C-alpha positions in Angstrom: -37.2 -54.7 -154.5 -36.6 -51.8 -152.2 -32.8 -51.9 -152.6 -33.0 -51.8 -156.4 -35.2 -48.7 -156.1 -32.7 -47.0 -153.7 -29.9 -47.5 -156.1 -31.4 -44.9 -158.4 -31.4 -42.2 -155.7 -27.8 -41.1 -156.1 -28.8 -39.9 -159.6 -31.8 -38.2 -158.1 -29.6 -36.3 -155.7 -27.6 -34.8 -158.6 -30.8 -34.0 -160.5 -32.2 -32.4 -157.4 -29.2 -30.0 -157.3 -30.0 -28.8 -160.8 -33.3 -27.3 -159.6 -31.8 -25.2 -156.8 -31.6 -21.5 -157.1 -28.0 -20.1 -157.5 -28.9 -17.7 -154.7 -31.6 -17.5 -152.1 -31.7 -13.8 -151.4 -35.5 -14.0 -150.9 -35.0 -16.6 -148.1 -32.4 -14.4 -146.4 -34.7 -11.5 -146.5 -37.5 -13.5 -144.9 -35.0 -14.6 -142.2 -33.8 -11.0 -141.6 -37.3 -9.9 -141.0 -37.9 -12.4 -138.2 -38.4 -11.2 -134.7 -37.2 -14.5 -133.2 -33.8 -15.0 -131.5 -31.2 -16.7 -133.7 -27.8 -17.9 -132.7 -25.0 -20.2 -133.8 -23.4 -22.8 -131.5 -20.4 -25.0 -132.0 -20.9 -28.6 -130.9 -18.6 -31.6 -130.6 -19.6 -34.6 -132.7 -17.5 -37.7 -132.5 -14.3 -35.7 -132.2 -15.0 -33.0 -134.7 -16.8 -29.6 -134.5 -20.1 -29.0 -136.1 -21.7 -25.5 -136.2 -25.4 -25.3 -135.8 -28.1 -22.6 -136.3 -30.6 -22.4 -133.4 -33.9 -20.5 -133.4 -36.1 -20.0 -130.3 -39.8 -19.6 -130.3 -41.6 -16.8 -128.6 -43.6 -18.8 -126.1 -44.2 -18.9 -122.3 -43.7 -22.6 -121.7 -41.0 -25.1 -122.5 -41.2 -26.3 -126.1 -40.6 -29.5 -128.1 -37.4 -29.4 -130.0 -36.7 -30.1 -133.7 -33.5 -31.2 -135.4 -33.8 -29.8 -138.9 -31.8 -31.7 -141.5 -31.3 -29.5 -144.6 -31.5 -30.4 -148.3 -28.4 -31.5 -150.2 -27.7 -27.8 -150.6 -26.3 -27.6 -147.0 -27.2 -25.0 -144.4 -28.6 -22.6 -147.0 -30.6 -19.4 -146.6 -33.8 -21.4 -147.1 -32.9 -24.0 -144.5 -32.4 -21.3 -141.9 -35.6 -19.6 -143.0 -37.4 -23.0 -142.6 -36.0 -23.3 -139.1 -37.4 -19.9 -138.3 -40.8 -20.9 -139.7 -40.9 -23.9 -137.4 -39.8 -21.7 -134.4 -42.7 -19.4 -135.3 -45.0 -22.4 -134.9 -43.7 -22.8 -131.3 -40.7 -25.1 -131.4 -37.0 -24.8 -130.5 -35.1 -25.6 -133.8 -31.5 -26.6 -134.4 -30.1 -27.0 -137.9 -26.6 -28.4 -138.1 -24.2 -27.5 -140.9 -22.9 -30.9 -141.9 -20.2 -29.3 -143.9 -18.6 -27.6 -141.0 -14.8 -27.6 -141.4 -15.0 -29.3 -144.8 -15.1 -26.2 -147.1 -12.3 -24.0 -148.3 -10.0 -22.8 -145.5 -11.9 -24.9 -143.0 -15.3 -23.2 -143.7 -18.8 -24.6 -143.9 -21.6 -24.4 -146.4 -21.1 -20.7 -147.0 -17.4 -21.1 -147.9 -18.0 -23.1 -151.1 -17.7 -21.1 -154.3 -20.6 -22.9 -156.1 -23.8 -24.8 -155.3 -22.5 -27.7 -157.3 -19.5 -28.1 -155.0 -21.8 -28.0 -152.0 -24.0 -30.7 -153.5 -21.0 -33.0 -154.2 -19.6 -32.4 -150.7 -22.9 -33.2 -149.0 -23.6 -36.3 -151.1 -20.2 -37.7 -150.2 -20.6 -37.5 -146.5 -20.4 -40.9 -144.6 -23.7 -41.8 -142.9 -22.0 -42.5 -139.6 -20.6 -39.0 -139.6 -23.9 -37.5 -140.4 -25.6 -39.5 -137.6 -22.9 -38.2 -135.1 -23.7 -34.6 -136.2 -27.4 -35.2 -135.6 -26.7 -36.8 -132.3 -24.8 -33.8 -131.2 -27.5 -31.5 -132.3 -30.3 -33.5 -130.7 -28.4 -33.8 -127.4 -27.8 -30.1 -127.3 -31.3 -28.9 -128.2 -33.3 -31.3 -126.1 -31.3 -30.4 -123.0 -31.8 -26.6 -123.4 -33.7 -25.0 -120.5 -36.3 -23.9 -123.0 -36.9 -27.4 -124.2 -39.3 -29.9 -122.7 -37.0 -32.8 -123.6 -39.0 -34.2 -126.5 -37.6 -33.9 -130.0 -38.3 -34.9 -133.6 -36.3 -34.9 -136.8 -37.5 -33.0 -139.8 -35.5 -33.4 -143.1 -35.8 -32.4 -146.7 -34.5 -34.1 -149.9 -31.1 -35.5 -148.8 -32.1 -34.5 -145.3 -35.4 -36.3 -145.6 -33.5 -39.6 -146.2 -31.3 -38.8 -143.2 -34.3 -38.1 -141.0 -35.6 -41.6 -141.9 -32.1 -43.0 -141.1 -32.0 -41.1 -137.8 -35.1 -43.0 -136.8 -33.2 -46.2 -137.2 -30.4 -44.8 -135.0 -32.0 -42.8 -132.2 -34.3 -44.7 -129.9 -35.6 -41.7 -128.0 -36.8 -39.8 -131.0 -40.4 -38.8 -130.8 -41.1 -38.8 -134.5 -39.3 -38.6 -137.9 -40.7 -36.4 -140.6 -39.4 -37.3 -144.1 -39.9 -34.7 -146.9 -39.3 -36.4 -150.3 -36.3 -38.4 -149.1 -35.3 -42.1 -149.6 -35.9 -44.9 -147.1 -33.2 -46.9 -145.2 -32.6 -50.6 -145.8 -35.2 -53.1 -144.8 -32.9 -54.5 -142.1 -32.4 -51.1 -140.6 -36.2 -50.5 -140.4 -36.4 -53.1 -137.7 -34.5 -50.7 -135.4 -37.1 -47.9 -135.7 -39.1 -47.1 -132.5 -40.7 -43.7 -133.5 -43.5 -43.1 -136.1 -42.3 -42.0 -139.5 -44.4 -39.5 -141.5 -43.7 -39.1 -145.2 -44.4 -36.0 -147.4 -44.1 -36.5 -151.2 -44.8 -34.5 -154.4 -47.1 -36.2 -156.9 -44.8 -35.1 -159.8 -41.7 -36.6 -158.2 -41.6 -40.1 -159.8 -38.0 -40.8 -158.7 -38.7 -40.6 -155.0 -42.3 -41.8 -155.3 -41.1 -45.0 -156.8 -39.7 -45.9 -153.3 -43.0 -45.5 -151.5 -44.8 -48.9 -152.3 -41.8 -51.0 -151.2 -41.3 -48.8 -148.1 -44.9 -49.4 -147.1 -44.5 -53.1 -147.4 -41.1 -53.2 -145.6 -42.3 -51.0 -142.7 -45.5 -53.1 -142.5 -43.4 -56.3 -142.3 -41.3 -54.7 -139.6 -44.5 -53.6 -137.7 -43.4 -50.0 -137.8 -45.5 -46.8 -138.2 -45.1 -45.2 -141.6 -47.7 -42.7 -142.9 -47.0 -41.2 -146.3 -49.0 -38.5 -148.0 -48.6 -37.5 -151.6 -49.5 -34.0 -152.7 -51.0 -34.0 -156.3 -49.2 -31.8 -158.8 -46.3 -30.8 -156.5 -42.7 -31.5 -157.5 -39.6 -32.4 -155.6 -38.6 -29.7 -153.1 -42.1 -28.2 -152.8 -41.4 -27.0 -149.2 -38.8 -24.6 -150.6 -40.5 -24.0 -154.0 -43.8 -23.2 -152.3 -42.4 -20.0 -150.7 -40.0 -19.1 -153.5 -41.4 -15.9 -155.2 -40.2 -17.2 -158.6 -42.2 -20.4 -158.3 -44.8 -20.8 -161.1 -46.4 -24.1 -160.0 -49.5 -23.5 -157.8 -49.4 -27.1 -156.6 -46.1 -26.4 -154.9 -47.5 -23.6 -152.9 -50.6 -25.7 -152.0 -48.4 -28.6 -151.0 -46.2 -26.4 -148.9 -49.2 -25.0 -147.0 -50.8 -28.4 -146.5 -47.5 -30.1 -145.7 -46.7 -27.5 -143.1 -50.3 -27.9 -141.6 -49.9 -31.6 -141.3 -46.4 -31.3 -139.8 -47.7 -28.8 -137.3 -50.6 -31.1 -136.4 -48.3 -34.1 -135.7 -45.8 -32.0 -133.8 -48.7 -30.7 -131.6 -49.5 -34.4 -130.7 -45.9 -34.9 -129.6 -46.1 -31.9 -127.4 -49.2 -33.3 -125.6 -48.0 -36.9 -125.3 -46.0 -38.3 -122.4 -42.3 -38.4 -122.8 -40.8 -41.5 -124.5 -39.2 -42.6 -121.2 -42.7 -43.2 -119.7 -43.9 -45.1 -122.7 -41.7 -48.1 -122.6 -43.5 -51.3 -123.5 -46.5 -49.4 -124.9 -47.6 -51.0 -128.2 -47.4 -48.6 -131.0 -49.8 -48.6 -133.9 -48.8 -50.3 -137.1 -49.3 -48.3 -140.2 -48.3 -48.6 -143.8 -51.5 -48.1 -145.8 -51.8 -44.4 -145.3 -50.9 -43.3 -148.8 -53.3 -40.5 -149.7 -53.8 -38.0 -152.5 -53.8 -34.5 -151.0 -56.3 -32.3 -152.7 -57.6 -30.1 -150.0 -56.3 -28.4 -146.8 -57.4 -31.4 -144.8 -55.1 -34.3 -145.0 -56.8 -37.6 -146.0 -55.3 -39.9 -143.4 -57.1 -43.1 -142.7 -55.2 -43.8 -139.4 -57.5 -43.5 -136.5 -55.1 -44.2 -133.6 -53.4 -41.2 -132.1 -49.7 -40.9 -131.2 
């Protein structure tokens, strides 16, 4: 069932790496052109250091925070550019470098001589260590003076799977956004308290094969899971959709529609009461919200708001 589907994902991670650009100069240029404040902070996570990239929005009021979990390519130029895009939408964003101290001479993602080595290093990280890194990032960003205390996880590819896993680990999470990542085990789904929103490319059969079993498992656990599939888009469409070398129009469309849906759900979080005041409130049960995305509006049958 679900476990047999997940077993194929380690192969998918390696195949995912083959589609990455050897360099992301275009993403670095986008980041360099940003007017927003960027900074690096060093956090303590279960006894080790983790460096994180932080971006602040240009807003008047306190903002909801986002823990951005990068692809299997580590804290790349695109990952930082994506963090900046989310800050431009009004959120405080932190993106941890899960390879901090693991590279040559104790470096992080940027210290590895090849993308293949980054991919192997990220794919070999113990889940407990990754969760500790994400805890440190979440604790830091949600307690910033510029934050309103609410926070969500947003992950892509490998990071999408870790965003789903973080929902099983972190009870005060407002929502988990999973971009083309694998699900946790059925047993771990029982620990989830936040809604999970899935974003998938229609031409990504490896990952899409996990969706039906995930729907059933989340439904059985009485958890909220709302997946949307974007027709014609491939794996990694959030990156490919802004890559100037991309030749697939569906990737650009999926990027635009996926970002619009993400922004809509994040806006609901900003308006909702904090999780601490919602104890005991019955959450909606979803699991049938698979939709084919063919227009700017998301087809989402769910009628109950967050």
